[in-house]
C-alpha angles and dihedrals in degrees: 000000000000090000091052092049090049091053091050091051091048090053092048093051096049113122117263092245136034122195122207136149127216095193097049140002115290108277138181090246093065115103118249135210115232116199131217116212107279122244134208118236114219131190127156100223117112092231092057116112141035095092114181107157135040143178122195126211114247091251095045093241099114142022141195118214136176128224128215086238092066102263128134110210127198114200141174120229113228116213135185118195088345095306123118109245105161150342129235124202111237098180142329133208131190116244115252140189126252092279094050095256120133113268117254117249096257090048096048109075104109119190112172146018133207133178122202130212092272092055094253113148126219132192135193128213135201129218091029089042111215147123120231140183110249132210103215094204101047100025091230114152125205113194120232122218113284131238111234089241092064090075090057097054119111121262092252099024107072136126101330098162127049126173137169117221118222088247090063101257119131119224126199130189126191123222090233129034124236108260096029119253097029130109114289116263115231107216116206126202116199096187095275110042144003122249133178116235124147124025122218110229115246110232118186123309098327119117128197117261106156143009144176139176122235117221090262091060097256112146116220115199126195116204133183142197131181124229132178087258096050143280124328125201135199132189122202129180127211139193104209091197093060120091091233092036089245089260115196129172107222102172138015117175131204123244111291094003088123134009125253098313109196109151130064130184132169137212138163123241128216090273091057092250119144113238127194124207118199127193127196128223107228092191086223086280120142094222091060133061142210096254124187120199127185121198129186123211109221140161115249118245126246115301123237 
């Protein structure tokens, strides 16, 4: 029992960021993620919770998120002295099929959101694995063509991460590779068809759950694993133009440091710094919470 308590305390006292590099030894020149204190998002409606995808407004003032219960939620981010202190729901709409009818249960398990340079919004679904264009006001979804691999994805291991590149291409990443245990295929949609190009290296037990591109084309990937002591999260960044993908580990959390983080969105503040906002999926379970975490990407100062 004492050993177990010690491990829990160790996890709780871990620093809020960990810097590592896969391409080279950890160095002072690597960027770091600095974390604000996390907050819990509350709202009384029964549909509220289970958030698994998010898109952030360019100025960081608003977000759109999607719930496992088929709701698209628009919210305003409340700040005090530049720090995130709360979120307020502006409106919500149920997700619908192309004809405007409510989605059937097996078709209504959304996992990720992405917004391209034109402002168009896209959404991915599990079970009936697909990616669709999404009208943010009506909630109507219009499916895109499918890649043949989508039919081979596991029932609960579909397209968990969706991100739109600044050049207009849409990228999708499954939670599990096909076949299982391999690197993760990065599917690319050019507006007409899906292709498979780069593969995201599989590192340890972590699985993809969210992604977004920054304006400079850097891909930020949120990953998760489950341990007996709680959830662990990892964030990696990639440069898809680099031969080795420029892979860098920016954050690795200890067990239980955060809740079940599943959604990642980026924005740039007035100083030009990239910020990441993460949302947790509480699975509509009383022992979990809808946690919101904001991280800032910054260069470390001179070393002593």
